[in-house]
N, C-alpha and C positions, 0 to 999 in steps of 0.2 A: 502445545509445544513443550518439550522437556528440555530445560536448560539448567546446567550446573555452573556455579561460580567457583573458581579455584585461584589460589595465590601461588606464584612461583617466583622466588628471588625478589619478593616485594612487588611483583607486577600481577595485576588482576587479569584473568582470562575467563572466557565462557565456553563451556562444552555443550553443544547442542546435539541431541539425538533425533534421528528421523522419527516422525510421528507414527509411521506405519511400516511394517515389513515390505520390502520392495522399493521403498523410496530411496533415492540416491542423492545425497546432499552435495555431491560434486556439482550438480546443477546450480545450487545456491552459491557455492564457492565461485563458480565461473561467473555468475551474474555480479557478485560483489566485486570481484576483481575487474570486470569490465566497467562497472560504475566508478570505481576508484581511478581507473585509467582516464575517465572523463572528468576527473576532479570533483566527483561527488563525495561528500564526507559520509562514509559508511564504515562498518566494522572491517578491519583487516583480517584476512584469513591466514591463520598460522599453520593449520594442517587440516586435512580432510581425507576421509576414506569411504569408499563404498562398503557395503556389507561383505563380510568374509565368513569363512567357516568358523574361525576362532571367535568372531564377534558379529553375530548375524543382524546387526542394525547399523546403518550408515551413521557417521558422526562427523562433526566439524568443530574445530577449535578456533575461536575468534578473539582478537584483541579487543580491549575495552574502548568504547567511546567515552572520553572523560566527562565528568560533570554529572548533572542530573537533569531530569526533564523540566521544561519550562512550565509544566503544570504544577511543579512542586516548589519552585523558588525563583529568586531573581526579581528585579524591579519590572514594572510594566514596560518601561522603555527597553530594557534588555530583552524581554519576551518579544516585543514587536520587532526588534532587529533580528532576533533568531528566527521569527516567523518569515521574514522577508528572505533570509538566506535559505531556509528550508523550502520555501516556494521555488527558488531557483533550482535547488537540487531535485525537487520533485519533477520539475519540467525536464531536466536532463534524463531522469529515469523514464518518464512517460514517453520519451522520444524513441526508446528502444522497441523495435517491432517484435511481435509475438505471432506465431501462426496459430490462429484460432482464438477462442475466448474461454473464460472460466479459469479454474485452477490449473496452474502449471503442471505439466508432467515432469516429475523429478526422475528422469531416466538416465541422467549423465550425459545426454547429448548436447553438443554445442548449439544445435538448432532449438530455439525456445518454442515449445509447442504447448497449447492448452487443450483441455479436455473436450470442448465443444467446437464444432466446425464453423458455426455461423453466429453472427450477432443476434439474429432473430431468436435463436434459442436462449442466448445469454440474457437478453433484455428482460425476459420474464422468469429467469431461473430462480429468483428470490421470492417470487410470488406464489401463493398457495395453489396447489393442484390437487383435486379439482377446485376451480374458482367458485365462490370467493373464500371458502374455508372460514377461519376464525375472523377474517376481516369483517364479515357480516355483523359481528358483535361490536365492532368499533366505529363503523361508519353507517350513515343513513343511505337510502337507495340512491339519492341524487349524487352523493359523494362516491358511492361505489361505481356508478355509471361513468363518472368523470375519471376515476382511476383506471377503469377498464379501457376507456377511450385513449387515455394517455399511454398505457402499456401497448395497446394495439398499434398506435401511430409510431411508437418508438421502435417496434419490430421492423418497420420498413426503412429505418435509417441505413444509408449505403456504406456502412463500415465493412471493408473487405478484410482487414487484418486487425488484430488486437494491438494494444499498447501495453508495455510492461508497467504494472501497477503495484504499489506497495500493498494496498488492500486494507490497511488498518491505520492510516496516517492521521493522527491528531496530535495535540500538544503533549500527550504522554510519551510519545516516541521521538519528540524533538528535544535534543540535548544542548545544554550550554555549560561552559566552564569558565569561571572567573569573568562572568558577564558577557562572554562571547559564544556565538554558535559553534558547537563542536561536532554536530552530525545527527543522523537519523538512525534509529535502531529498530530491531524486531521485524525481520523480513520474512517471517514464516507464512504470511498470507498472500504472497505474491501471486498474481494472475495476469491473464490477458483480458483487457477490458476496453470500454470506450475511453476516449482521451480525457473525459471529465470525471472519472470515477474517484481519483484521489482528492480532487478539488471538492467534489460533492460530499465525500466522507468528512473532510476537514470542516466544511460548512455545517454539516449535520451535527457535529459535536462541539462547535465553537461555543465557548462560554460554559461548557459543561463542567470541566474540572478547574478552570481558571476563569473567574468572572470577566476579566477584561477581554473584549472581542478582538480576535486576531486574524479573522479570515481575510479582511481587506488587505492586510499586510502580506499575508501568505500569497494572495492573488497578485499583488503588485510584484512580488519577487518572481512568481511564476512567469509573469508577462515580460520580465527582463530577458528571459530565454525564449519564451514562446508567446509572441504578441497576439493573444486571442482577440477575436472580434468583439464588437460592442454587445452583440447578442449572446455572449457566452454565459451570462448569469442565468438565463433561462435554461440553457443546456445543462449547466451545473446543478440547478435545482431539480431538474427532471432525473438526472443520474442519481442524486441523493434520495429522491422519493422512491425510485425503483430499487 
């Protein structure tokens, strides 16, 4: 993702360019405005444009989310409070429906559509094809059989539609300012996915850039909006593994 920082009248803004020709960042602008309307703390959109003859790459200008990531500073108590608030915001985002699974189609449409039509395809889309590829160098036969059985069982889950997912949500993208949660940044990897994808990604990277574990606080915040069942931890782990 290509992002430039600029100052105007003492205010910091960010200019993002579409990663590929044909991508239309008006899709991202629409999503961010929808999320802000639901009181989620995300970057405000200042201006956006589809590609034009004069500038053949879509662009978007965003306002700054103040502060810095909780991976970089603040006390552990402040980080825990920010993780709870980020969990609530993630649950708001994950409640937005997407038609299909996988990477969002950035086509400027108000209907959010992903590249894969079914969860069956998405569930194994990050696994090597042909199987097992380089995984054979990392796991023994017993472990490989267990992974294959897990992936095969997951393909039969009855998810009919995707959920809007941040796609790269960990503490590096959770911001706080003056000790208080200020928002989530970096929505370049949004996709349609299973409802546990963001939770699984946060769990997978918990403790990686900040030693204090924060997943349980993130999950508690999530549950304030979406009261997940007691069995959700297994679902989250499976999503993280795949």
